C-alpha positions in Angstrom: 101.6 92.9 119.4 99.8 89.8 118.5 98.2 90.4 115.1 95.7 87.5 114.9 92.4 89.2 115.4 88.8 87.9 115.5 86.2 89.8 113.4 83.6 89.7 116.3 83.2 88.8 119.8 81.7 85.5 118.8 84.7 84.9 116.6 86.9 85.6 119.8 84.9 83.0 121.7 85.3 80.4 118.9 89.0 81.2 118.6 89.4 80.5 122.3 87.4 77.3 122.1 89.5 76.0 119.2 92.7 77.1 120.9 91.7 75.0 123.9 90.8 72.1 121.6 93.9 72.2 119.5 96.2 70.3 121.7 99.3 68.5 120.4 97.0 65.5 119.7 94.9 67.5 117.3 97.8 68.7 115.1 98.6 65.7 112.9 102.4 65.2 112.5 102.0 64.5 108.8 99.2 66.7 107.5 98.5 66.9 103.8 99.5 70.2 102.3 97.8 72.0 99.4 99.1 75.3 98.0 96.7 77.0 95.5 98.0 80.0 93.6 95.9 82.3 91.4 97.6 84.3 88.6 97.2 88.1 88.4 94.3 88.2 90.8 93.4 91.7 92.1 93.5 92.3 95.8 89.8 93.0 95.9 88.7 90.5 93.2 87.2 88.0 95.8 83.9 88.7 97.4 85.5 88.1 100.9 87.9 90.9 100.0 85.1 93.3 99.0 84.2 92.5 95.4 80.5 93.3 94.6 80.6 91.8 91.1 82.6 88.6 91.3 81.1 85.7 93.3 83.6 83.4 95.0 81.6 81.3 97.6 84.2 78.6 98.0 87.1 80.9 98.8 84.8 83.0 101.0 83.9 79.8 102.9 87.6 79.0 103.4 88.2 82.5 104.7 85.3 82.2 107.1 86.5 78.9 108.3 90.1 80.0 108.6 92.3 83.1 108.3 92.0 85.9 105.8 95.3 87.9 105.5 95.3 91.6 104.9 99.1 92.2 104.6 100.3 89.1 102.7 102.7 90.0 99.8 104.0 88.2 96.7 107.8 88.3 96.5 107.6 89.8 93.1 105.1 92.0 91.2 105.2 89.6 88.2 104.9 85.8 87.8 108.3 84.1 87.6 110.0 85.9 90.5 107.3 85.0 93.0 107.2 81.3 91.9 111.0 81.0 92.3 110.7 82.5 95.8 107.9 80.1 96.7 109.8 77.1 95.5 113.1 77.9 97.2 112.1 80.1 100.2 114.7 82.6 99.0 114.6 86.1 97.5 114.3 85.4 93.8 117.3 87.5 93.1 119.5 84.9 94.9 118.4 82.3 92.3 118.7 84.5 89.2 115.0 84.9 88.5 114.2 88.5 89.2 112.2 89.0 86.0 109.8 87.2 83.8 111.1 84.0 82.1 109.6 84.6 78.6 109.0 82.1 75.8 110.6 84.5 73.3 114.0 85.4 74.7 114.6 83.4 77.8 114.1 79.8 76.8 117.4 78.7 78.3 116.8 80.4 81.7 115.3 78.6 84.6 115.5 77.6 88.2 118.7 75.7 88.6 118.2 72.0 89.3 120.7 72.4 92.2 118.3 74.6 94.2 116.4 72.7 96.7 112.6 73.2 96.4 109.9 72.7 99.0 108.7 69.7 96.8 112.1 68.1 97.4 111.8 68.6 101.1 108.4 67.0 101.2 109.6 64.1 98.9 112.4 63.5 101.3 109.9 63.4 104.1 107.9 60.5 102.4 105.2 62.6 100.8 103.7 62.0 97.4 104.2 65.3 95.5 102.1 66.6 92.6 101.7 69.8 90.7 99.0 70.7 88.2 99.1 74.1 86.4 101.5 76.9 85.6 105.3 76.4 86.2 107.0 79.5 84.6 110.5 79.1 86.0 112.1 77.3 83.1 111.3 75.9 79.6 113.9 73.3 79.1 113.1 69.8 80.4 116.0 70.0 82.9 114.0 72.7 84.6 110.7 70.6 84.5 108.8 70.1 87.8 109.5 66.4 87.8 113.2 67.3 88.0 112.6 69.7 90.8 110.9 67.4 93.4 107.4 66.7 91.9 106.5 63.1 91.3 103.7 64.2 89.0 103.1 67.2 86.8 100.6 68.1 84.3 100.3 71.7 83.0 102.2 74.4 81.1 105.7 75.8 81.6 105.2 79.3 80.0 103.6 82.4 81.3 100.2 81.7 79.8 98.6 79.5 77.3 95.4 79.7 75.2 92.9 78.2 77.6 91.5 75.9 74.9 94.4 75.1 72.4 97.1 75.2 75.1 99.4 77.2 72.8 101.7 79.8 74.4 102.1 83.5 73.4 104.9 82.7 71.0 103.0 79.9 69.2 104.6 77.0 70.9 102.5 73.9 72.0 102.6 73.9 75.8 100.8 71.2 77.7 102.9 68.7 79.5 102.6 65.4 81.3 105.9 65.2 83.2 108.6 66.3 80.7 106.7 65.2 77.6 104.3 67.2 75.5 100.9 65.5 75.6 97.8 66.9 73.9 94.7 67.1 76.1 91.4 68.7 75.3 89.7 70.9 77.7 89.6 74.4 79.3 92.8 74.8 81.2 91.2 75.7 84.5 89.0 72.7 84.5 91.8 70.4 83.5 93.9 71.7 86.5 91.0 71.0 88.8 90.4 67.5 87.3 94.0 66.4 87.7 94.2 67.9 91.3 91.1 66.0 92.4 92.4 62.8 90.8 95.7 63.2 92.6 93.9 63.5 95.9 91.8 60.4 95.3 94.8 58.3 94.3 96.9 59.4 97.3 94.3 59.5 100.1 96.1 56.8 102.0 99.4 58.5 102.4 100.6 62.1 103.1 100.7 64.3 100.0 101.8 67.7 98.9 99.6 69.2 96.1 100.6 72.5 94.4 97.8 74.0 92.3 99.1 77.1 90.4 96.1 78.1 88.3 96.3 80.1 85.1 93.2 82.2 85.9 92.6 85.1 85.7 95.7 85.8 83.6 95.1 86.6 79.9 94.3 85.6 77.3 90.7 86.4 78.6 88.7 83.3 77.7 85.8 81.6 79.2 84.7 78.0 79.0 82.9 78.7 75.7 85.2 81.2 74.1 86.9 80.0 70.9 90.6 79.3 70.9 92.6 82.3 69.7 96.0 80.7 69.2 97.3 77.9 67.0 100.7 76.2 66.9 103.2 78.3 65.0 101.0 81.4 65.1 100.6 84.4 67.4 97.5 85.9 69.0 94.6 86.8 66.7 95.2 90.5 66.3 91.5 91.2 66.2 91.1 89.6 69.6 92.7 92.6 71.3 90.6 95.2 69.5 87.5 94.2 71.4 85.7 96.5 73.9 87.1 95.4 77.3 84.1 96.7 79.2 81.5 94.9 77.1 83.4 91.7 76.5 86.5 91.2 78.7 84.9 92.2 82.1 82.3 89.4 82.0 84.8 86.9 80.9 87.3 88.0 83.6 84.5 87.5 86.1 83.8 84.0 84.7 87.5 83.0 84.8 87.7 83.8 88.6 84.4 82.1 89.3 85.4 79.0 87.4 88.6 78.9 89.4 86.6 79.3 92.6 84.3 76.5 91.5 87.4 74.2 91.0 88.7 75.1 94.4 85.3 74.1 95.8 85.7 70.7 94.0 89.1 70.2 95.7 87.7 71.0 99.1 84.6 68.8 98.6 86.9 65.9 97.6 88.8 66.3 100.9 85.6 66.3 102.8 84.2 63.3 100.9 87.4 61.3 101.7 87.4 62.6 105.3 90.8 64.2 104.7 89.7 67.8 105.4 90.8 67.8 109.1 94.2 66.4 108.1 94.8 68.9 105.4 96.3 72.4 105.5 95.3 74.6 102.5 96.9 77.9 101.7 95.6 80.2 98.9 97.2 83.3 97.4 98.0 85.2 94.2 101.4 85.4 92.5 101.1 89.2 92.2 98.6 92.0 92.0 96.0 92.4 89.4 96.3 93.9 85.9 95.3 97.4 85.4 92.3 97.4 83.0 90.3 94.6 84.7 91.4 93.8 88.2 90.1 95.5 91.4 93.0 96.2 93.7 90.7 97.9 96.2 92.4 100.8 98.2 95.8 99.9 96.9 97.9 102.1 94.5 99.2 100.5 91.3 98.8 97.2 89.6 100.9 94.2 88.4 104.5 94.9 87.5 104.7 97.9 89.9 106.2 98.1 93.4 103.3 100.1 94.7 101.2 98.0 97.1 98.8 97.0 94.2 101.6 95.2 92.5 102.5 92.8 95.4 100.0 93.0 98.3 97.7 90.1 97.5 94.7 88.2 98.9 95.6 85.1 100.9 93.7 82.5 103.0 94.8 79.7 105.3 92.5 76.8 106.2 93.0 73.9 108.5 89.7 72.9 110.1 90.0 71.8 113.7 93.4 73.2 114.0 93.1 76.8 112.8 90.3 78.7 114.5 87.7 80.2 112.2 86.7 83.8 111.5 90.2 85.3 111.8 91.7 88.4 110.2 95.5 88.5 110.2 97.5 91.7 109.5 101.0 90.3 109.9 103.3 91.2 107.1 104.3 88.0 105.3 105.8 87.0 101.9 105.5 84.1 99.6 109.0 82.9 100.5 107.7 82.3 104.1 105.6 79.4 103.0 108.5 77.0 102.4 109.9 77.1 106.0 106.2 77.3 107.4 105.2 74.1 105.6 108.5 72.3 106.3 108.1 73.0 110.1 104.4 71.9 109.9 105.5 68.4 108.8 108.5 68.2 111.1 111.0 68.5 108.2 114.4 70.2 108.4 114.3 73.8 107.3 117.2 74.7 105.0 119.6 77.1 106.6 120.3 79.2 103.6 116.8 80.6 102.9 115.4 84.1 103.5 111.8 83.1 104.5 110.7 82.6 108.1 108.2 80.1 109.4 104.9 81.5 110.6 103.6 78.1 111.7 103.5 78.9 115.4 102.0 82.3 114.6 99.2 80.5 112.7 98.6 77.7 115.2 99.5 79.3 118.6 99.3 83.0 118.0 103.0 83.5 118.6 104.5 86.8 117.5 106.8 87.0 114.5 110.1 89.0 115.0 110.1 92.2 113.1 112.2 92.2 110.0 112.9 94.3 106.9 111.4 93.1 103.7 112.4 94.0 100.1 111.1 94.0 96.6 113.1 94.8 93.5 111.9 94.9 89.9 112.8 96.7 86.7 115.2 99.1 88.3 113.0 100.0 91.2 113.4 98.8 94.8 111.0 98.9 97.8 111.8 98.4 101.5 109.2 97.7 104.1 110.3 98.4 107.7 107.5 98.2 110.2 104.8 100.6 108.9 107.3 102.5 106.8 107.7 101.8 103.1 110.5 103.5 101.0 110.4 103.4 97.2 113.7 104.0 95.4 113.7 104.8 91.7 116.3 104.9 89.0 116.1 108.6 88.2 113.8 110.2 90.7 114.0 111.1 94.4 113.0 108.3 96.9 109.5 108.4 98.3 108.4 107.4 101.8 105.0 106.3 103.0 103.5 105.3 106.3 101.3 102.4 105.4 99.5 102.4 108.8 97.8 105.6 108.0 98.2 105.7 104.2 97.7 102.3 102.6 97.0 103.9 99.3 100.5 105.5 99.2 99.1 108.9 98.5 101.3 111.2 100.7 105.1 111.2 100.3 106.7 112.1 103.6 110.3 111.7 102.7 111.1 115.4 103.1 109.8 115.3 106.6 112.0 112.2 107.5 115.4 112.7 105.9 117.3 110.6 108.5 114.9 107.6 108.1 115.2 107.9 104.3 119.0 107.7 104.5 118.8 104.8 106.9 116.4 102.9 104.7 118.5 103.6 101.5 121.6 102.1 103.2 119.6 99.0 104.1 118.6 98.6 100.5 122.3 99.0 99.4 123.4 96.3 101.8 120.5 93.9 100.8 121.3 94.3 97.1 125.0 93.7 97.8 124.0 90.5 99.6 121.3 88.9 97.3 122.9 89.8 94.0 126.4 88.5 95.1 125.0 85.0 95.5 124.0 84.6 91.9 
């Protein structure tokens, strides 16, 4: 079944019109590519996904002018694994990053320089490559983005920094230009936007790849006018965490997402001002589900760090004016690791043979079906398998649970006892998958 759907009859008419207009001549052979990743964004934190309290007009406009995904998933329920999968197109377990790379105890862990990243593929294809924001797949300079295919990098390598002092959660200074620590004043979200816009302006005359992994709305919860809470050599101000989250953190959380949305608007406006918008593919998503006390995950069960849908089903938007028809809702099941082969195929580059992701380029541009496949998540001793509409959750010391997501997106009714043969079949698939992905480390 073709899962690209229009939200109205007028959307259908527009889609047909765009499909007719989008001949081979319309699809540029070397489009610019921009990937924007939010950090810990709740599934329903954007107004186009149902938020009544957070205003995201720029992301809403991208969704209205392109595709809004309802069944897009991060590879992991926490930061580092998803980013490793995005960069390599592989299940993160294959590259040894199936948990968070922390400042405290994993400073020598990182994405092996021998792994080929999507940035290296784009660089080989003649693209200028830039990244501004959060890295989080390695602290040592050998793991730095400029050693993994990015020509330019400004940002932080840890899981989060103070938005003003740019000190990480262990008290380390963490704001880099390339592989050198360089102090820079400013609110991290605004700095990421500033450098992204500057990169576009400087590379407007050649194809470019721009990766914008925002810090927002990950903690510490700070707005533009919030005071710094961390200093070099110190830890978080203990009093900061004793505040009333409803009275103080919720308005700040709202502001953090809205400032990110404002920055995304500045990026899109820059494309339009330079007449690059119709030659640029933009993809937005989150690295995992939202945190429990502030995020809105809508109808989904669970939050960040869980394998319930709320931990890894995320908001996602694709935008390519003149090529992708507007007003589309897409319910195809896709993962972060699918972006690498999709983008590689979009620019005519060779797709590595040893990756797990699949290209959905022709699905986006032509409405072609994607072959059904089993998809897996594994974190902290738990494993989940998605096979069609079925999802099996396997735990360390509890009986597996089975859900039909087509009728039970909130994972409220365990139907494992009614489908024992299916449970056994799916457990065997998990066993074989684990044997495969962990043996390659």
